[in-house]
C-alpha positions in Angstrom: 11.5 -11.4 -2.9 10.0 -9.1 -0.3 9.9 -10.3 3.4 7.6 -8.7 5.7 8.0 -8.3 9.4 5.7 -11.2 10.4 8.2 -13.4 8.1 5.5 -13.7 5.2 7.2 -13.4 1.9 6.0 -12.2 -1.4 7.8 -13.5 -4.6 8.7 -11.3 -7.3 6.6 -11.6 -10.4 7.2 -10.5 -13.8 3.8 -8.5 -13.9 4.6 -5.7 -11.5 0.9 -4.8 -11.1 0.4 -8.5 -9.7 3.3 -8.1 -7.5 2.7 -4.8 -5.9 -1.0 -5.5 -5.5 0.2 -8.6 -3.5 2.4 -6.3 -1.5 -0.4 -4.0 -0.7 -2.5 -6.6 0.3 0.0 -8.1 2.6 0.9 -4.7 4.0 -2.7 -4.2 4.9 -3.0 -7.4 6.6 0.2 -7.7 8.2 -0.4 -4.1 9.8 -3.9 -5.2 11.1 -2.8 -8.2 12.4 0.3 -6.6 14.1 -2.0 -3.9 16.0 -4.8 -6.3 16.7 -1.9 -8.5 18.6 -0.6 -5.8 20.2 -4.0 -4.6 21.7 -5.0 -8.3 23.1 -6.4 -8.0 26.7 -6.4 -4.3 26.3 -9.5 -1.9 26.2 -10.4 -0.5 23.0 -8.0 2.4 22.2 -9.0 5.6 20.8 -5.6 6.0 18.9 -6.3 2.8 16.9 -6.3 4.5 13.7 -2.9 6.4 14.3 -1.2 2.8 15.5 -2.6 1.0 12.5 -1.2 4.0 10.1 2.1 3.9 12.1 2.4 0.1 11.5 1.6 0.7 7.8 4.4 3.2 7.5 7.0 1.1 9.1 6.1 -1.8 7.1 6.6 0.5 4.1 10.0 1.6 5.0 11.1 -1.8 5.5 9.8 -2.8 2.2 11.2 0.1 0.5 14.9 -0.8 1.4 14.3 -4.1 0.0 12.8 -2.6 -3.0 15.9 -0.6 -3.6 17.8 -3.6 -3.5 15.6 -5.6 -6.1 15.9 -2.4 -8.3 19.5 -3.1 -8.8 18.8 -6.0 -10.9 15.6 -5.0 -12.3 15.7 -1.3 -12.9 12.1 -1.4 -14.3 10.8 -1.6 -10.6 11.7 1.9 -9.9 10.0 3.2 -13.0 6.9 1.3 -12.3 7.1 2.6 -8.5 7.6 6.6 -9.9 4.7 6.1 -12.2 2.6 4.6 -9.7 3.4 7.3 -7.1 2.3 10.0 -9.6 -0.8 8.2 -10.6 -1.8 7.5 -7.1 -1.3 11.3 -6.3 -3.5 12.3 -9.2 -6.3 9.8 -8.3 -6.1 11.2 -4.7 -6.4 14.6 -6.2 -9.3 13.3 -8.4 -11.1 12.3 -5.2 -10.4 15.6 -3.5 -11.8 17.5 -6.5 -14.9 15.1 -6.5 -15.6 16.4 -3.0 -15.0 19.9 -3.5 -17.3 19.8 -6.7 -20.0 17.6 -5.5 -20.1 15.7 -8.7 -23.2 13.9 -9.4 -21.1 10.9 -11.1 -18.4 9.0 -9.9 -15.1 9.7 -12.0 -14.3 5.9 -11.1 -16.6 3.0 -10.5 -15.6 -0.5 -9.4 -15.9 -1.6 -12.9 -13.5 1.1 -14.3 -10.1 0.1 -15.7 -7.4 2.0 -14.3 -4.4 1.1 -16.4 
């Protein structure tokens, strides 16, 4: 089980793709909520993106510690995380290449299967 700063919990699932997608969705929603709550009554802030990214990073650090603890009982989690890290880096590189090369057709579409 992963617990976010807001108290929201995400139960571990056997399907790691689903488990991590739920974690990602929760991090995004939680971070937006925390930033929005901290800005209530304030004027719009030009550093909003920076605050949002900082909150995402803080939440990721908190979750990473919890994942290390979970990994002690489920070693496949660390294999999944490392594979995902490499895969995500490649996807980001592909997007950068797409921009540099000005490809006519997108490499990945909404209907593409990524796994």
